[in-house]
N, C-alpha and C positions, 0 to 999 in steps of 0.2 A: 462612156460613163457620164452620168449627169453631174454637173458641177456642184449641184446642191449637196451631194454626198462626199465631196472631197474632204480629206483629212486636213486638219490644221497642224502643221509641224512647228515646234518651238525652236527658235534660233536665238542664241545669246551673243552679244557683242561685248568685247572687253574694252576698257579704256586704253587707247593707243599710246598715251603719254601722261605723265604727271602734270596736273594743271587744274584750272578752274572750269567747271561745267558751264556751258553757255547754251541756253535754249536755242534750238535750231531755227526757230522762227526769227531770231535776231541776227542770224547769219545770212549772207547774201546768196548762198548756194540754193538753187532751185531744183536741180536734177534729183536730189535725194527725196524719196517719198516718205521715209521713216528713218530717223537717225538722231544724231546729236553733234555737238561741237565742243571743243576743248581749247581754252586759251593756254598754250603750253608754257611750262616753267623750264623746260629743257628741250634740247634739239633732237633727241633720239625717239623716232616715231616707230611704233611697233604695229604689227598686223592685229586688227580687232577680231579676226575670225580666220579659221583655216580654209584654204582653197588653193586655186591656181591663178597666177597673175595673167590677165588677158590683155591689159593695156597699161602703158606707162607714158605719161606726158611730162612736161616741165614741172607741173605742180600736182598731178593726180596719178593715182594707181587704181586699177580696177581688179577686184578679186572675184572670181567665179567660185561659188561655194555650193553646198548641198541644196537640193530641191530646185535647181535651175535658177538660183538667185545670184545677182551681181551686186557687189558692194563697192562703193567709191570711198577712197580716202583722199581728201584734198587738203593741201597745205596753202593757206592764205588765199589771197586774190591778187597775186603778184603781177606787176607790170614788167615790160620788157627791159626797163633800165636797170634791173638788178643783175649782178654777176651770175653766170650760169652755175656756179658752185654753191650758191645759197642753199639749194636742195640737192643733196647727193644721194640718189636712189641706190639702194643696196640690192635691189631685185630687178629682174628682167622678165619680159613676156615669156611664159612657159614655165617659170619657176613655181614649184609647189611650196606653199608656206603653211606653217601652223600658227595658231594664235600665239602671239608674243615674239615672233621672228622680227628682227629689225628690218623695216621697210626703207627707212631713209634717215640720214643725218642732216639736220637743218641748222643753219646759222640764224638763230632767233635774233641775236644782236644786230646782224646785218640787215635783216628784214625790218626791225624796229628803227634802226638808224635811217633807213630810207622812208620812214614814216608810213609803213605798210603793215597790214595785219598778218600775223603768223597763225591765225585761228585754224585749227585742224578740224575738219568736218568729216564725219563718217556716217554711212548709212546705205540703205537699200535703194537701188535704182532700177527703173524699168518694170517695176512690179509694185502692187500695193500690198501692204501688210494688213492682215485681217484684224490684228491687235498690236499695240505697241506700248511698252511701259519702260520708263526710266527708273532704275533702282537706286540711284544715288545722285545727289546734286551737290553743289558747293565744291570744295577741294576734293579732287579724286586722285587715286593712285593708279599708275599704269598696271595693266593686267587684271585689275578688279572688274568683275561683271558690272557693266554699266547699263545695258539695255536688253530687253527681251522682246522679240518679235514673234508673231504667229503668222505663218505663211500657209496659204492653201496649196497643197501639193497632191 
């Protein structure tokens, strides 16, 4: 099939945490091709989309979702001198998650006390979105639709 006639599928991402929207261009994450960042007001981080957990590291989780897309959720840009319990992942590789499932509990105070960023970045990795739109800026509430992507599938 010619790629010219591929359908564009609409995918929505929910806010993973209550906080302040941050333009992704101001965040240091470069693996995300289309997404957003949130400066969290609390430490309970939720899944922005339904899918299956394919990778978990000290500060990131990858979710495989519909249309062959992977989404990254990254917590801060943490250095090794922080306690391992600063980010307590509640999911493991192979877990199926729905949007709104708790991915992690994060000690925001401990991260800020170490003078580091707790910024939560979320978005598409490994594929380009045909279109991307942010539906809300400023103060956002966890679970509210925050971004819409169109993916060629």
